[in-house]
Structures are given as C-alpha cells and as structure tokens.
C-alpha positions in Angstrom: -75.2 78.7 29.6 -71.9 80.2 28.4 -71.3 78.0 25.3 -73.4 78.8 22.2 -72.0 76.2 19.8 -72.4 72.5 19.2 -68.7 72.0 18.6 -67.7 68.9 16.7 -64.6 67.3 18.1 -62.4 65.7 15.4 -60.2 62.8 16.5 -57.0 61.9 14.7 -57.7 59.5 11.8 -55.8 56.2 11.2 -55.3 57.6 7.7 -52.2 59.8 7.8 -51.5 62.3 5.0 -48.0 63.7 4.5 -46.1 65.6 1.7 -45.1 62.2 0.5 -48.7 61.0 0.0 -50.1 60.8 -3.4 -53.7 62.1 -3.2 -56.5 62.2 -5.7 -59.6 64.4 -5.1 -62.8 64.0 -7.0 -66.4 65.1 -6.7 -68.2 68.2 -5.5 -67.0 71.6 -4.3 -65.4 70.5 -1.1 -62.7 68.6 -3.1 -61.8 71.9 -4.8 -61.5 73.7 -1.5 -59.3 71.2 0.3 -57.5 70.1 -2.9 -56.5 73.6 -3.7 -55.0 74.1 -0.2 -53.1 70.9 -0.4 -51.8 71.9 -3.8 -50.6 75.3 -2.5 -48.8 73.5 0.3 -47.0 71.3 -2.3 -48.7 68.0 -1.5 -48.7 65.6 -4.6 -52.3 66.0 -5.5 -54.6 65.9 -8.5 -58.0 67.6 -8.1 -61.2 66.9 -10.0 -59.9 65.3 -13.3 -63.4 65.6 -14.7 -64.1 69.0 -13.2 -66.6 69.4 -10.4 -68.9 66.4 -10.4 -71.9 66.3 -8.1 -73.6 62.9 -8.0 -72.3 59.5 -6.9 -72.8 57.7 -10.2 -70.9 60.3 -12.2 -68.1 60.2 -9.6 -68.0 56.5 -9.9 -68.0 56.6 -13.7 -65.1 59.0 -13.8 -63.0 56.7 -11.5 -63.9 53.8 -13.7 -62.5 55.7 -16.7 -59.3 56.4 -14.8 -59.0 52.8 -13.6 -59.4 51.5 -17.2 -57.2 54.2 -18.7 -60.0 55.0 -21.2 -59.1 57.2 -24.2 -61.9 59.5 -25.3 -62.6 59.8 -29.1 -64.6 62.3 -31.2 -67.6 59.9 -30.9 -67.6 60.6 -27.1 -68.2 64.4 -27.7 -71.4 66.3 -28.2 -72.0 69.7 -29.8 -74.4 72.4 -28.5 -74.4 76.2 -28.3 -71.2 76.3 -30.4 -69.3 74.2 -27.9 -67.9 70.7 -27.9 -68.3 68.8 -24.6 -68.4 65.4 -22.9 -71.3 64.2 -20.8 -68.7 62.9 -18.3 -67.2 66.3 -17.8 -67.9 69.6 -16.3 -68.3 72.5 -18.7 -64.8 73.8 -17.8 -63.6 71.2 -20.3 -65.9 72.4 -23.1 -64.3 74.2 -26.1 -65.3 75.8 -29.4 -62.5 73.6 -31.0 -63.2 69.9 -31.0 -59.6 68.9 -31.0 -58.7 71.2 -28.1 -61.6 69.8 -26.1 -60.5 66.2 -26.7 -56.9 66.9 -26.1 -57.6 68.6 -22.7 -59.8 65.7 -21.7 -57.4 63.0 -22.6 -54.3 64.7 -21.2 -56.1 65.0 -17.8 -57.4 61.4 -17.9 -53.9 60.1 -18.7 -52.2 62.1 -15.9 -54.9 61.3 -13.3 -55.0 57.6 -14.3 -51.3 57.4 -13.6 -51.7 59.3 -10.3 -54.6 57.0 -9.2 -52.4 53.8 -9.7 -50.0 55.0 -7.1 -52.4 57.0 -4.9 -52.3 56.6 -1.2 -55.5 58.5 -0.5 -58.6 59.1 -2.5 -60.9 61.8 -1.2 -64.5 61.7 -2.6 -67.2 64.3 -2.1 -70.8 63.6 -3.0 -72.9 66.8 -3.6 -76.3 65.5 -4.4 -78.3 62.3 -4.9 -80.3 63.8 -7.7 -79.2 62.6 -11.1 -80.0 63.6 -14.7 -80.5 60.7 -17.2 -80.6 61.3 -20.9 -84.0 60.3 -22.2 -82.5 59.0 -25.5 -80.3 56.4 -23.9 -80.6 56.4 -20.1 -77.1 57.6 -19.6 -76.4 59.5 -16.3 -74.7 62.8 -17.1 -72.2 64.7 -15.0 -73.4 68.1 -16.3 -76.4 69.1 -18.4 -74.4 71.7 -20.4 -77.4 74.0 -20.7 -79.4 71.6 -22.9 -83.2 71.8 -22.6 -84.7 70.2 -19.5 -86.9 68.0 -21.7 -83.8 66.1 -22.8 -83.4 64.6 -19.3 -85.2 62.6 -16.7 -84.4 63.7 -13.2 -84.2 61.0 -10.5 -83.4 60.9 -6.8 -81.1 58.0 -6.0 -81.9 55.9 -3.0 -79.2 54.9 -0.5 -79.6 51.4 -1.9 -78.9 52.6 -5.4 -75.7 54.2 -4.3 -74.5 51.4 -2.1 -75.2 48.8 -4.8 -73.2 50.6 -7.5 -70.2 51.5 -5.2 -70.2 48.1 -3.5 -69.5 46.6 -6.9 -66.8 49.1 -7.8 -64.8 49.4 -4.6 -63.4 45.8 -4.7 -62.2 46.5 -8.2 -60.3 49.6 -7.3 -58.9 48.0 -4.2 -57.7 45.0 -6.2 -55.5 47.3 -8.3 -54.4 49.4 -5.3 -54.9 47.4 -2.1 -53.4 50.0 0.2 -55.6 52.8 -1.0 -57.4 54.7 1.7 -60.7 56.3 0.7 -62.1 59.3 2.5 -65.8 60.0 1.8 -67.3 63.4 2.5 -70.7 65.1 1.7 -70.7 68.6 0.4 -72.2 71.1 3.0 -73.4 73.2 0.1 -77.2 73.1 0.1 -78.9 72.5 -3.3 -81.6 75.0 -2.7 -83.3 74.6 -6.1 -84.5 71.2 -4.8 -86.2 73.1 -1.9 -85.4 72.6 1.8 -87.0 69.2 2.0 -85.7 68.0 -1.4 -82.2 69.0 -0.3 -82.5 67.1 3.0 -83.7 64.0 1.2 -80.7 64.1 -1.1 -78.1 64.7 1.6 -79.7 62.0 3.8 -79.4 59.5 1.0 -75.8 60.3 0.6 -75.0 60.1 4.3 -76.8 56.8 4.7 -75.1 55.3 1.6 -71.6 56.4 2.8 -72.3 55.0 6.3 -73.1 51.6 4.7 -70.0 51.6 2.5 -67.8 52.5 5.4 -69.3 49.6 7.4 -68.8 47.2 4.4 -65.2 48.3 3.7 -63.9 49.3 7.2 -60.2 48.8 6.4 -60.1 51.1 3.4 -62.8 53.7 3.9 -63.9 56.4 6.4 -66.0 59.5 6.6 -64.9 63.1 7.3 -67.8 65.3 8.6 -67.5 68.4 6.5 -71.3 68.5 6.1 -71.9 68.4 9.9 -69.1 70.9 10.7 -70.7 73.6 8.6 -74.4 72.9 9.3 -74.2 71.9 13.0 -71.1 73.7 14.3 -70.9 76.8 12.0 -74.7 77.2 11.9 -74.6 81.0 11.5 -74.9 82.9 8.2 -71.7 84.9 9.0 -69.9 81.7 7.8 -71.6 81.8 4.4 -71.0 83.6 1.1 -73.4 86.1 -0.3 -75.6 83.4 -1.8 -76.1 82.1 1.8 -75.5 78.5 0.4 -71.7 78.2 0.0 -69.2 78.5 2.9 -67.1 81.6 2.9 -63.4 81.7 3.4 -63.7 81.8 7.1 -65.7 78.6 7.2 -63.4 76.9 4.6 -60.4 77.8 6.7 -62.1 76.4 9.9 -63.0 73.1 8.2 -59.5 73.0 6.8 -58.1 73.3 10.3 -60.1 70.3 11.5 -59.0 68.4 8.4 -55.4 69.1 9.4 -56.1 67.9 12.9 -57.6 64.7 11.6 -55.0 63.7 9.0 -51.6 65.4 9.6 -48.8 64.5 11.9 -46.8 67.1 13.8 -44.0 67.2 11.2 -46.5 67.7 8.4 -48.1 70.6 10.3 -44.7 72.2 10.8 -43.9 72.0 7.1 -47.3 73.6 6.3 -46.5 76.4 8.8 -43.1 77.1 7.1 -44.6 77.0 3.6 -47.5 79.2 4.8 -45.0 81.9 5.7 -43.2 81.6 2.3 -46.6 81.7 0.5 -47.6 84.9 2.4 -44.2 86.5 1.5 -44.5 85.4 -2.1 -48.0 86.8 -2.5 -47.0 90.1 -0.8 -48.4 92.9 -2.9 -45.7 95.3 -4.1 -46.4 98.8 -5.4 -43.0 99.6 -6.7 -40.7 96.7 -7.8 -37.9 99.0 -8.9 -36.4 99.6 -5.5 -33.4 98.3 -3.6 -35.7 97.2 -0.8 -37.7 95.0 -3.1 -34.6 93.5 -4.7 -33.3 92.6 -1.2 -36.7 91.1 -0.4 -36.8 88.9 -3.5 -33.2 87.7 -2.8 -34.1 86.8 0.8 -37.2 85.0 -0.4 -35.3 83.0 -2.9 -32.7 82.0 -0.3 -35.5 80.8 2.0 -37.1 78.8 -0.8 -33.7 77.1 -1.5 -33.2 76.4 2.1 -36.7 74.7 2.2 -35.8 72.7 -0.8 -32.6 71.5 0.9 -34.3 70.8 4.2 -37.2 68.9 2.6 -35.9 67.4 -0.6 -39.2 65.6 -1.2 -41.1 68.9 -1.8 -41.6 70.0 -5.3 -40.2 73.5 -4.8 -39.5 74.2 -8.4 -43.1 75.0 -9.1 -43.2 77.1 -6.0 -40.5 79.4 -7.3 -42.4 80.2 -10.5 
C-alpha cells in the first residue's frame, strides 16, 4: 500500500463566493481562521460580531439580535472582576469602562446587522453542544466570564434540541433574505476538558443536527467538512499546535485550500493569487528603510496596488494601502 492518507475529496459547491459577495461569519474558531483569510484578500466580510461563540444556541441568539437590530443598554451589562461585560459576548468585548463596553458592542451590532441584511453567504461554525445556563434565570450564556462554576448549570444539547431551535429560526432569517446561502461547519478543535468521550458526544450532536437542518432546508443550507478534514485526513499531530488540540498554520492553510476549491471560481482564485503576491511584498520585512532600494520598492508596490485597483474596481484597495 503506497497511500497512507484517507484523503477527503471536495467537490465544487453550488454556492459560489466572489469578491463581490457579502459574507458574515459567526461561531467558533474556524470562522476566525477562514474569515481572517477572506478579509486579508479583500472580500467584503464581517467576522464574529459577538466574538468567538461556541454553542449553537448562543450563535442563534446573536443572529437574532442582528436580525432584529437590537440595541444593548446598561441593563444588559454585568460587572465582575472589575470588568463590564455582556452574557451574549466573548470577553474580548469586556471593558473596565461601562460606556466603552456598550459602545463597542452596539457599534459592532449596528454594522453587522446592516451587513447581514445584504449578505449573500452566512458561514456558521458550531464548536460544542455543551451549554452553560445561569441558575438564576435559565439564560444560556456565550461566555462564563470567569464567574464561579456554581453560578451555572452545564447541559449537553441533544440533536433534537438544536434542530428544534434552528428550524424555528431559519425560516425567519430566510424571509428577510430569501437568497441567503448558509454554510454550516463544525469546529475540528476538540474540547478536551469534556474528555475524549464527552467531546465525541458533543461533536456528534452537532453533526447530526446540521445534517437534519441541511435536509430540511436544502435550497439554502449546506455543510463544509472542516471537522472531517482535520480529524480524518490530517490525522497526524504534526498538523496541530503545541496544545495538540488546535490546528497549526499548515493545517489551516490546507483546509483553506479545500475551501477555495469548493467555493471559488477560476477568476476569484486568480485575484487571490495576485493579491497574495502584493500581501507578501507589503509584509516584507525591511531592516533599513532609509535606502534608495527601499524607496524604489515602495514606489513599485504602490504602482502595483493602483493597477490592481484599476483592474478590479470592486476591490476595496484603500484599506490595503494603509
């Protein structure tokens, strides 16, 4: 036997993504990884408007907030360990100043709600089926914000729980954006604190739920196998970070290459290639800027950027020049 891999073959999707597509990413770490790459390549994207969110109910809650255009008030904030925070948000939104915390939350909600209304693609990543409910009111939180464990009840969602909640929500979002295409993924990062079996139960619940949702809404939903690519194709620890749980850059780049294959047309791939060369030149490390060679290099790079802007007027090159 000469092949020592179970390679996953990715077929082109009916969902096509281009630099003219408006895309919203929300959920677990995979959204950050792919969203960041798309942002670097000047796709119109917004990534994790509530920060990294792991469970399906919190992801759904956040999308509901965006769909309704909800405005957060001081009553929606909590205070602990000298920080103001929201139960709906990752700790990256927390702040020692209440007004700053609230402003950052509402600015992101406003911008992302506007983006969602015109979005062509919504990519959702579920990380875990385990949820934390506040004992005082039963609210599912996106993040525990380092409060004592006794404040929460920890529950494993069943596939039926997830399907029920999302089956009620998807028709609502599709009524407001009937052409929206939704790509579900499951984070390949193992939640090892649940133990090997607990993690598998969690991931299985997510996979079963997504399968049912894709069967129920076949015209608008599909699944991208990021989970299977890492765990079945790249099943070697050389593709993991030092914690042996998160994918390393090599694995992320490989998964990205399969994502490109699934969703990009030839012309989009060509633009990515051209932008990649400019990004590499832009990020080139310079030890001495006060040289004629460097000044010529910068002038040539600016000319190339201007040429790209002229060749592809739909690209937001202004931000690229900064």
